[in-house]
C-alpha positions as CSV (number, residue, x, y, z in Angstrom):
1,M,44.9,17.4,13.5
2,I,41.8,18.1,15.6
3,T,40.5,21.6,15.8
4,I,37.8,22.8,18.2
5,K,35.7,25.8,17.3
6,E,32.8,27.4,19.1
7,A,29.6,27.5,17.1
8,L,28.4,31.1,17.0
9,T,26.8,31.9,13.7
10,K,23.5,30.5,12.5
11,K,25.3,28.3,9.9
12,E,27.6,26.9,12.6
13,M,24.6,26.2,14.9
14,K,22.9,24.4,12.0
15,D,26.0,22.4,11.4
16,Y,26.1,21.6,15.1
17,V,22.5,20.2,14.9
18,M,23.1,18.4,11.6
19,F,26.2,16.5,12.7
20,S,24.0,14.1,14.6
21,F,21.9,13.4,11.5
22,E,25.1,12.6,9.6
23,L,26.5,10.4,12.4
24,Y,23.3,8.4,12.8
25,K,21.9,8.5,9.2
26,N,21.9,4.7,8.9
27,N,21.0,3.9,12.5
28,P,17.5,2.4,13.0
29,Y,17.3,3.2,16.7
30,W,18.2,6.9,16.7
31,I,15.3,9.3,16.8
32,P,16.0,12.6,15.0
33,P,14.9,15.8,16.7
34,I,12.9,18.4,14.8
35,I,15.7,20.7,13.5
36,A,13.9,24.0,14.1
37,E,13.0,22.9,17.6
38,E,16.6,21.9,18.4
39,L,17.8,25.3,17.1
40,E,15.3,27.1,19.3
41,T,16.5,25.1,22.3
42,F,20.0,26.6,21.7
43,D,18.7,30.1,21.1
44,K,19.4,32.4,24.1
45,T,16.6,34.8,22.9
46,K,14.0,32.0,23.0
47,N,14.9,29.4,25.6
48,P,14.5,30.8,29.2
49,A,16.8,28.1,30.6
50,L,19.6,30.1,29.0
51,K,18.7,33.1,31.1
52,T,20.1,31.3,34.1
53,A,22.5,29.0,32.4
54,E,25.7,29.7,30.5
55,A,26.2,27.5,27.4
56,H,28.9,27.2,24.8
57,F,28.5,24.9,21.8
58,Y,31.7,23.4,20.3
59,L,32.4,21.6,17.1
60,A,35.4,19.3,16.5
61,Y,37.0,19.3,13.0
62,K,39.4,16.8,11.5
63,D,40.7,17.2,8.0
64,N,38.1,20.1,7.6
65,K,35.3,17.7,8.4
66,I,33.0,17.9,11.5
67,V,33.7,14.8,13.7
68,G,32.2,15.7,17.0
69,K,30.2,18.2,19.1
70,I,29.5,19.1,22.7
71,A,27.8,21.7,24.8
72,A,29.5,23.1,27.9
73,I,27.0,24.4,30.4
74,I,26.9,26.0,33.8
75,N,23.5,26.2,35.4
76,W,24.0,29.2,37.7
77,E,20.9,28.5,39.7
78,E,22.3,25.0,40.5
79,V,25.6,26.7,41.5
80,N,24.1,29.5,43.5
81,L,21.0,27.8,45.1
82,L,22.3,24.3,45.6
83,E,26.0,25.3,46.0
84,K,27.0,22.6,43.5
85,R,30.0,23.8,41.7
86,K,29.4,21.8,38.6
87,V,30.0,22.3,34.9
88,R,27.7,20.2,32.8
89,F,28.1,18.8,29.3
90,G,25.4,17.7,26.9
91,W,24.3,17.3,23.3
92,F,27.5,15.2,22.9
93,D,28.1,13.2,19.7
94,V,31.4,12.0,18.3
95,I,33.0,9.6,15.8
96,D,34.9,6.7,17.3
97,D,38.1,8.6,18.0
98,I,39.0,9.1,21.6
99,E,41.3,12.0,20.8
100,V,38.2,13.9,19.5
101,T,36.3,13.1,22.7
102,K,39.3,14.3,24.7
103,A,39.5,17.5,22.8
104,L,35.8,18.2,23.3
105,L,35.8,17.4,27.0
106,N,38.9,19.7,27.5
107,K,36.6,22.6,26.4
108,V,34.2,21.6,29.2
109,E,37.1,21.5,31.7
110,E,38.3,24.9,30.6
111,L,34.9,26.5,31.2
112,G,34.7,24.7,34.6
113,R,38.1,25.9,35.7
114,K,37.5,29.4,34.5
115,H,34.6,29.7,36.9
116,N,36.2,27.6,39.7
117,M,33.8,24.6,39.4
118,D,35.0,21.6,41.3
119,H,33.6,18.9,38.9
120,M,32.1,18.2,35.5
121,E,29.2,15.9,34.8
122,G,27.2,14.8,31.7
123,P,25.7,14.2,29.4
124,M,22.8,16.4,30.7
125,G,21.0,19.4,29.5
126,F,20.4,22.9,30.9
127,S,17.7,21.9,33.4
128,N,15.9,18.9,34.9
129,L,13.4,18.8,32.0
130,D,16.1,18.3,29.4
131,K,17.5,14.9,28.1
132,V,20.0,13.1,30.2
133,G,22.6,10.3,30.1
134,V,24.6,8.1,27.8
135,L,23.3,4.6,27.0
136,S,25.0,1.7,28.8
137,E,22.4,-0.9,27.8
138,G,19.7,-1.0,25.1
139,F,21.7,0.1,22.0
140,D,19.4,-2.1,19.9
141,Q,16.2,-0.5,21.3
142,L,14.3,2.3,19.6
143,G,14.7,5.6,21.4
144,N,12.0,8.2,22.0
145,M,11.7,12.0,21.7
146,I,12.8,12.8,25.2
147,T,16.0,10.7,25.4
148,W,19.4,10.8,23.6
149,Y,20.6,7.8,21.7
150,S,24.3,7.1,21.9
151,L,26.9,4.5,20.7
152,P,28.7,1.9,22.9
153,Y,32.1,3.6,22.4
154,Y,31.0,6.8,24.2
155,I,31.2,5.0,27.5
156,T,34.6,3.5,26.5
157,H,35.9,6.9,25.7
158,F,34.7,8.4,29.0
159,E,36.2,5.7,31.2
160,Q,39.5,5.6,29.4
161,L,39.7,9.4,29.9
162,G,39.2,9.1,33.6
163,L,35.5,9.9,34.0
164,V,33.5,7.7,36.5
165,K,29.9,6.8,36.6
166,E,27.9,9.3,38.7
167,K,24.1,8.6,38.2
168,E,22.3,5.6,36.8
169,Y,18.9,5.7,35.1
170,I,16.6,2.9,34.0
171,E,14.0,2.8,31.3
172,S,11.4,0.1,30.8
173,D,8.2,-0.8,29.1
174,F,5.2,-3.1,29.6
175,S,2.3,-4.4,27.5
176,F,-1.0,-2.7,28.1
177,N,-2.7,-6.1,27.3
178,G,-0.9,-7.6,30.3
179,I,-2.4,-5.3,32.9
180,N,-4.8,-6.5,35.5
181,P,-6.8,-3.4,36.4
182,E,-8.7,-4.8,39.3
183,P,-6.3,-3.9,42.1
184,F,-6.0,-0.2,41.2
185,Q,-9.6,0.1,40.2
186,K,-10.7,-1.1,43.7
187,A,-8.0,1.0,45.4
188,S,-9.0,4.1,43.4
189,E,-12.6,4.2,44.6
190,L,-11.5,3.6,48.2
191,I,-8.8,6.3,48.2
192,K,-11.1,8.9,46.5
193,K,-13.7,8.3,49.3
194,R,-11.2,8.2,52.1
195,Y,-9.4,11.4,51.3
196,E,-12.2,13.2,49.4
197,L,-10.2,13.3,46.2
198,R,-11.3,13.8,42.6
199,C,-9.6,13.5,39.2
200,L,-9.8,16.4,36.7
201,N,-10.1,15.0,33.1
202,F,-9.9,17.2,30.0
203,T,-11.0,17.2,26.4
204,K,-9.7,20.7,25.6
205,T,-6.3,22.2,26.1
206,K,-7.6,25.6,27.1
207,D,-9.3,24.0,30.2
208,I,-5.9,22.7,31.3
209,M,-4.0,26.0,31.3
210,P,-5.4,27.5,34.5
211,Y,-3.9,24.5,36.4
212,V,-0.4,24.3,34.8
213,D,1.3,26.6,37.2
214,K,0.0,24.5,40.1
215,M,1.3,21.4,38.3
216,F,4.8,22.9,38.0
217,D,4.8,23.9,41.7
218,L,3.9,20.4,42.6
219,F,6.6,19.1,40.3
220,N,9.1,21.3,42.2
221,E,7.9,20.0,45.5
222,T,7.8,16.3,44.5
223,Y,11.4,16.2,43.1
224,S,13.1,18.7,45.4
225,K,15.0,15.9,47.4
226,L,16.6,14.3,44.4
227,Q,20.2,15.0,43.5
228,S,20.9,18.3,41.6
229,F,17.2,19.2,41.4
230,V,16.8,22.8,40.3
231,P,13.3,24.2,40.6
232,I,11.5,25.4,37.5
233,N,11.2,29.2,37.7
234,D,8.2,31.3,36.6
235,I,9.8,32.2,33.2
236,Q,10.4,28.5,32.4
237,K,6.8,27.7,33.4
238,E,5.5,30.1,30.8
239,Y,7.8,28.7,28.2
240,F,6.9,25.1,28.8
241,K,3.3,25.9,29.0
242,K,3.3,27.6,25.6
243,K,5.6,25.1,23.9
244,Y,4.5,21.7,25.1
245,I,1.1,21.6,26.8
246,G,-0.8,22.3,23.6
247,F,0.9,19.5,21.8
248,I,-0.1,16.8,24.4
249,N,-3.5,15.2,24.0
250,P,-5.7,16.8,26.7
251,E,-7.0,13.4,27.8
252,F,-3.4,12.4,28.6
253,I,-3.1,15.0,31.4
254,K,-4.5,14.2,34.8
255,F,-4.7,16.3,37.9
256,I,-5.9,14.9,41.3
257,M,-7.5,17.5,43.6
258,D,-8.5,17.5,47.2
259,K,-11.8,18.8,48.6
260,D,-10.2,22.3,49.0
261,D,-9.2,22.3,45.3
262,N,-5.5,21.8,46.1
263,M,-3.6,19.7,43.6
264,V,-2.2,16.6,45.3
265,A,-1.0,14.7,42.2
266,F,-0.5,15.1,38.5
267,A,0.6,13.0,35.6
268,I,1.5,13.6,31.9
269,V,1.5,10.9,29.3
270,M,2.4,11.5,25.7
271,P,1.7,9.5,22.5
272,G,4.6,7.6,21.2
273,F,6.1,9.9,18.5
274,A,9.2,7.8,17.7
275,Q,8.1,6.4,14.4
276,A,6.6,9.7,13.3
277,L,9.9,11.5,14.1
278,K,11.8,8.9,12.1
279,K,9.6,9.6,9.1
280,A,9.8,13.4,9.6
281,N,13.6,13.2,9.7
282,G,14.0,16.6,11.4
283,K,11.6,18.5,9.2
284,L,8.0,19.6,9.9
285,F,7.3,20.4,6.3
286,P,6.1,19.2,3.9
287,F,5.1,16.0,5.6
288,G,6.6,15.9,9.1
289,F,3.8,17.7,10.8
290,Y,1.3,15.3,9.2
291,H,3.2,12.3,10.6
292,L,3.3,13.9,14.1
293,L,-0.4,14.7,14.0
294,Q,-1.2,11.1,12.9
295,A,0.9,9.8,15.8
296,R,-0.9,12.2,18.2
297,K,-4.2,10.7,17.1
298,H,-3.4,7.1,16.4
299,S,-0.2,5.9,18.1
300,K,-0.5,2.6,19.9
301,E,2.2,3.6,22.3
302,V,2.2,6.0,25.2
303,V,5.1,7.4,27.1
304,F,4.8,8.2,30.8
305,Y,6.6,11.5,30.9
306,L,6.0,13.0,34.3
307,I,4.2,12.0,37.5
308,G,4.3,13.8,40.8
309,V,2.6,13.4,44.2
310,T,2.8,15.9,47.0
311,P,4.8,14.4,49.9
312,E,1.8,14.4,52.2
313,Y,0.1,11.9,49.9
314,Q,3.0,9.9,48.6
315,S,2.2,6.8,50.8
316,K,-1.5,7.0,50.5
317,G,-2.1,5.2,47.2
318,V,-3.1,8.2,45.2
319,T,-1.4,6.9,42.1
320,A,-4.2,4.2,42.0
321,I,-6.5,6.9,40.9
322,V,-4.1,8.1,38.2
323,F,-3.6,4.6,36.8
324,D,-7.3,3.9,36.9
325,E,-8.0,7.0,34.8
326,Y,-5.2,6.2,32.3
327,Y,-6.4,2.7,32.0
328,K,-9.8,4.0,30.8
329,V,-8.2,6.3,28.2
330,C,-5.6,3.8,27.0
331,Q,-8.3,1.1,26.6
332,A,-10.5,3.5,24.6
333,K,-7.6,4.4,22.3
334,G,-6.4,0.8,21.8
335,I,-3.0,1.4,23.3
336,E,-0.7,-1.6,23.2
337,T,2.6,-0.5,24.8
338,C,3.4,1.7,27.7
339,I,6.9,3.2,28.0
340,R,8.6,4.5,31.2
341,T,11.1,7.3,30.6
342,P,14.5,7.5,32.4
343,E,14.1,7.2,36.2
344,L,17.0,7.6,38.6
345,E,18.0,4.3,40.0
346,E,17.8,5.8,43.5
347,N,14.2,7.0,43.0
348,H,12.6,4.1,44.8
349,A,9.3,5.9,45.3
350,I,8.8,6.1,41.5
351,H,9.9,2.5,41.0
352,N,7.4,1.3,43.6
353,L,4.5,2.8,41.6
354,W,5.0,0.3,38.8
355,K,5.3,-2.9,40.9
356,H,2.0,-4.3,39.6
357,F,2.7,-3.7,35.9
358,N,5.2,-6.4,35.0
359,S,7.6,-3.9,33.5
360,K,10.9,-5.0,31.9
361,I,14.0,-2.9,31.8
362,N,15.0,-2.4,28.2
363,K,17.6,0.5,28.6
364,R,20.0,1.8,31.1
365,R,21.8,5.1,30.9
366,R,24.2,7.0,33.1
367,T,26.0,10.3,33.6
368,Y,29.7,10.5,34.1
369,K,31.7,12.7,36.4
370,K,35.3,14.0,36.6
371,E,36.8,16.0,39.5
372,L,38.4,19.3,38.5
373,L,40.2,20.1,41.7
């Protein structure tokens, strides 16, 4: 018999997080989150996304053993601002038992029907900066810190239970050694002169902070036309500023400014933390923090996390400046591999940025949808 219980206590929330560690303990491709960070993500008193999103965390039990988990989420800003009556589900993991998956998805449906939502979709998080999608290709590829790993039977379960594919995402990588920098180096100089642009480079995190709000405003502007995009609000800006900016190498954050000191583009690249997170296995102490710090300094991989260009400049080659600056940094650090994080298949503007880099797609992921009416 399958029993579903909402995780409410600290112990139950810890069990919720730790189930994934049990499920994937022998999987070489799964990247464990930092346990304390994951618990903070689910804490309504700490994560500002939960001020505008309702979330319930469910555990499935069979024979008194945890066999699955799911988060049922309503992002009320998405509902009220975009008029999308959607209940989300995320942080989904399950054993290969379709009845367990069915029981967990039923809890999502219940929440959706309670609030008169017209469809459910997932896996996805509380907001646009959370993880998204279930793998459809690339099960034998190492994940990274900003994506979920999943097993092939997840898709089988969803489709057998009547869910249909909603959005498709691609991930890819390319060798730094295979890059010919000449095209974007030449273009960079021409574009800087033509539009009177300059790049802000940093060596200290404190010098970045005065620009971060402008960056998030530009992020909102850049991605506003994509499906289900919910702008980052002021409270979330402060949260992300304090939680993440200080952890990113300052030299991996680039802002492009015009002659009037308006930000026209930004990009954030992160060191590859996957191997360090594998070694940490969810714990910062006693050695996890050391592994992460070493990766921050010495990783030979970089992950392109975010890039944004104001609509006015999207067809003017501004990204040549960004790539030129990153080429210099990556060359100095001996970077070998560049990783592109999930990009919506429909986001052709982003795909076109990479046409000169000989990227190869190594993963695909998707969200699934079910009508509730």
